[in-house]
Each structure stands twice: as structure tokens, then as C-alpha cells.
C-alpha positions in Angstrom: -21.0 13.1 8.6 -20.4 16.8 9.4 -18.5 19.3 7.2 -15.4 19.0 9.3 -15.4 15.2 9.0 -16.0 15.4 5.2 -13.1 17.8 4.8 -10.9 15.5 6.8 -11.8 12.5 4.7 -11.1 14.4 1.5 -7.8 15.7 2.9 -6.7 12.1 3.8 -7.7 11.0 0.3 -5.8 13.7 -1.4 -2.6 12.9 0.6 -3.1 9.1 0.0 -3.5 9.7 -3.8 -0.4 11.9 -3.9 1.7 9.3 -2.0 0.3 6.5 -4.2 1.4 8.1 -7.4 4.7 9.2 -6.0 5.8 6.0 -4.2 3.8 3.2 -5.8 1.9 2.4 -2.6 -1.8 2.0 -2.1 -2.0 4.9 0.4 -2.7 2.6 3.4 0.4 4.0 5.1 -1.4 7.3 5.2 -5.0 6.2 5.7 -4.5 3.6 8.5 -2.5 5.6 11.0 -4.7 8.7 10.5 -8.0 6.7 10.9 -6.5 5.0 14.0 -5.2 8.3 15.4 -8.8 9.6 14.9 -10.1 6.9 17.1 -11.2 4.1 14.7 -10.2 0.6 16.0 -7.1 -0.7 14.2 -8.8 -3.6 12.5 -11.6 -1.4 11.1 -9.0 1.2 10.0 -7.1 -1.5 8.2 -10.3 -2.9 6.5 -11.5 0.6 5.5 -8.1 1.4 4.1 -8.2 -1.7 1.8 -11.5 -0.5 0.4 -10.0 2.9 -0.4 -7.1 1.2 -2.2 -9.4 -0.2 -4.9 -10.0 3.0 -6.8 -6.6 4.4 -5.8 -4.7 1.5 -7.4 -6.8 1.5 -10.5 -6.1 5.2 -11.3 -2.4 4.8 -10.3 -2.0 1.8 -12.7 -3.4 3.9 -15.5 -0.9 6.7 -14.8 2.1 4.3 -14.8 0.9 2.4 -17.8 0.9 5.6 -19.9 4.6 5.8 -19.2 5.2 2.1 -20.0 6.4 1.6 -16.4 4.6 -1.7 -15.6 5.8 -5.3 -16.0 2.4 -6.9 -16.7 3.4 -10.6 -16.2 5.2 -9.9 -12.9 2.3 -7.8 -11.7 -0.2 -10.6 -12.5 1.9 -13.2 -10.7 2.1 -11.0 -7.7 -1.7 -10.4 -7.8 -2.3 -14.2 -8.0 -0.4 -14.7 -4.7 -1.9 -11.5 -3.2 -5.5 -12.8 -3.7 -4.8 -16.0 -1.9 -2.9 -14.3 0.9 -5.6 -11.8 1.4 -8.1 -14.5 2.4 -5.7 -15.7 5.2 -5.1 -12.1 6.3 -8.8 -11.4 6.5 -9.4 -14.3 8.8 -6.5 -13.3 11.1 -7.7 -9.7 11.2 -10.7 -10.7 13.3 -8.7 -12.8 15.7 -5.5 -10.9 16.6 -5.6 -8.4 19.5 -5.9 -4.7 18.9 -2.6 -3.9 20.7 -0.7 -6.5 18.7 -2.0 -5.1 15.4 -0.9 -1.6 16.3 2.6 -2.6 17.4 2.9 -4.9 14.4 2.3 -1.9 12.1 5.1 0.0 13.9 7.5 -2.9 13.5 6.6 -3.3 9.9 7.2 0.4 9.2 10.7 0.2 10.8 11.6 -2.7 8.6 10.4 -1.0 5.4 12.5 2.2 6.2 15.6 0.0 6.7 14.9 -1.8 3.4 14.5 1.5 1.5 17.9 2.8 2.8 19.7 -0.5 2.1 19.6 -0.1 -1.7 18.9 2.5 -4.4 17.6 0.9 -7.6 18.7 1.8 -11.1 16.2 3.5 -13.4 17.3 1.3 -16.3 17.0 -2.1 -14.6 14.4 -4.7 -15.9 13.0 -7.9 -14.5 14.6 -11.0 -16.2 11.7 -13.4 -15.6 12.5 -17.1 -15.1 10.4 -19.9 -13.8 12.1 -19.6 -10.4 11.5 -15.9 -10.3 7.9 -16.4 -11.3 7.4 -18.8 -8.4 9.1 -16.2 -6.2 6.8 -13.5 -7.3 3.7 -15.6 -6.4 5.3 -16.4 -3.0 5.9 -12.7 -2.4 2.3 -12.0 -3.4 1.0 -14.4 -0.8 3.1 -12.8 2.0 2.1 -9.3 0.9 -1.6 -10.4 0.8 -1.5 -11.7 4.4 0.5 -8.8 5.8 -1.2 -6.1 3.7 -4.7 -7.3 4.8 -3.7 -7.3 8.5 -2.2 -3.8 8.2 -4.7 -2.3 5.8 -2.0 -1.7 3.1 -2.0 -2.3 -0.6 1.4 -3.9 -0.1 3.4 -1.4 -2.2 5.7 -0.7 0.8 6.7 -4.4 0.6 6.4 -5.1 -3.1 8.4 -2.1 -4.3 11.6 -2.9 -2.4 11.2 -6.6 -3.2 10.8 -5.9 -6.9 13.9 -3.6 -7.0 16.2 -5.5 -4.6 15.3 -9.2 -5.3 13.9 -9.2 -8.8 15.9 -6.3 -10.3 13.2 -3.9 -11.4 13.9 -0.2 -11.9 12.3 2.2 -9.4 9.5 3.3 -11.7 8.7 -0.3 -13.0 8.7 -1.5 -9.4 6.1 1.1 -8.4 3.9 0.6 -11.4 4.0 -3.2 -11.2 3.2 -3.1 -7.4 0.1 -1.0 -8.1 -1.1 -3.4 -10.8 -1.0 -6.3 -8.2 -2.8 -4.2 -5.6 -6.1 -3.7 -7.6 -7.3 -7.4 -7.6 -5.7 -7.9 -4.2 -7.6 -5.1 -2.6 -10.9 -6.4 -4.0 -10.1 -9.9 -2.7 -9.4 -8.5 0.8 -12.4 -6.1 0.9 -15.1 -8.7 0.1 -14.5 -10.9 3.2 -13.7 -7.9 5.3 -17.1 -6.4 4.4 -18.9 -9.7 5.1 -17.3 -9.6 8.6 -18.6 -6.1 9.2 -15.2 -4.5 9.4 -15.4 -2.0 6.6 -16.8 1.5 6.6 -17.5 1.5 2.9 -18.7 5.1 2.7 -15.5 6.5 4.3 -13.3 4.1 2.3 -14.7 4.9 -1.0 -14.8 8.7 -0.3 -11.1 8.5 0.6 -10.4 6.4 -2.5 -12.3 8.7 -4.9 -10.7 11.9 -3.5 -7.3 10.2 -3.9 -7.9 9.5 -7.6 -7.7 13.2 -8.3 -4.1 13.4 -7.0 -2.5 10.1 -8.1 -1.5 11.5 -11.5 0.2 14.4 -9.8 2.3 12.0 -7.7 3.1 9.9 -10.7 4.4 13.0 -12.6 6.6 14.0 -9.6 8.0 10.4 -9.4 9.2 10.6 -13.1 10.9 13.9 -12.5 12.8 12.9 -9.3 16.0 10.7 -9.4 15.9 7.2 -7.9 18.0 8.4 -4.9 15.7 11.3 -4.3 12.6 9.1 -4.5 14.2 6.6 -2.1 15.1 9.2 0.6 11.8 11.0 0.2 9.9 7.8 0.8 12.0 7.0 3.8 11.3 10.4 5.3 7.6 10.0 4.6 7.7 6.6 6.4 9.5 8.2 9.4 6.5 10.6 9.9 4.1 7.6 9.6 6.2 5.7 12.1 5.9 8.5 14.7 2.1 8.7 14.2 1.9 4.9 14.5 3.9 4.8 17.8 1.7 7.4 19.3 -1.4 5.5 18.3 0.0 2.2 19.7 0.8 3.9 23.0 -2.8 5.1 23.3 -4.3 1.7 22.5 -6.1 -0.1 25.3 
């Protein structure tokens, strides 16, 4: 790997770490479109992104835990479903066409932007856990595991809106809880992906380790911004990712 490539990987990691801490995502919405735009096949970009999310989510969880912004029970229920869904997603990743995966990423990003603009969470809200909500969290985890593994995402873009809109979490608790669920989920997805030869572990871990230096900065910024500012900033960030993803999908053969 040349100097320019190393610098590029570190820059991607830095941006992914900042976005992870700020928005409670794993960084896949940064990593996947950039790797695909750089020429990596979509399925390999997705699998490599999941490997990068392992160290990113671990450091991000620590940052949110210091501020007591994690619902540990909800996060573990999500992680349980995520681990199961990741096995399904990993199998599908090797079977679905490249063009389908790229346009599916585009459609997913549009849906997440719409969900973000639909509701602004309260910073004081908490999850009132019941047996029904517990089962719902596991179900959401399964869906996130399948889609996240297909798209190379930690699932924060799905879990954060779900935790806020459906389960009543505040914006910061939704982000911290989402990151908690990502860590075991990313491991669960990366193991079968690596066995299938889809993961560039060197690139993934380099991105992840570079990101770890910037996740605390993003977390600090998230606590200083209002819920509305966080929501609109995340939607704007997703709009940029959407434009990159459309360009990548149009170039796919």
C-alpha cells in the first residue's frame, strides 16, 4: 500500500470515527460509499466496512458510557437479534447481484433521511421497557443484522431512529445504545464474511483504528448540539452520502 493509499485510508477512518461519535453510527455510511467509489466491489466494501466497525463501536460505546447515555438492557436485546440477523445477511451478501446491492444502498439512504426528518426526539426521553418492547427490540436487531451486513453498516442509521421514534429513547441514549448493539453484531458478521474471503482485514482494521482517535471528538460535539441540530446535521450528512452512492451505482456494471 503506497503513501497516498495509506493517507486515504487514514482520512476515511478519521471521518468515520467523527461521524460515529457524533451520530451514533458505525461509520459504514462513510466507509462503504468511499471504498465503492474507489473501485472496490460493493460486497467487499460492505464486508470490509463491518470489520472496521468492530474497533469503532467499542471506543464509541466507551465515550457514551462515560456520559451515562446507554440503555444497557435495550442494547443487549438489540445485539442478540443483530447477531442472528448478521448470519442471514452474510449468506445473502455472496448471492445478490452487485448492481442490486448498490441501488439497495441508495434506497436505504433515502428511507433513513426521511425517517430522520419525520421526528425530532426529546433529550429527556427514556425507554420504558416492557416484555412486548423487549421482543420488539430483538426483532429490530434481526432486521438490522440482515440489512446492516448486506450494506456494510453497523446499523446505527436504522437503530437510532427506531429507538427514538418507536421505543421513546432520547437522542443521546439512542446513539449510545445503538453503538452498544453494534460491537457484537459487527464481530458476528465479520467472522463468516472473512471465511468467505470478502474482507480486506488490513484495510478494515486500519480504518477502524484511525477512527478510534476521532470518536470521542464526535461524541463531545453530539452532547453540545441540540437534538434538532443533531437531526438536521445527520440528514445533511446522509444527503452527501446519497449523492456519492447514486454516482457509484450508476458506474456499476
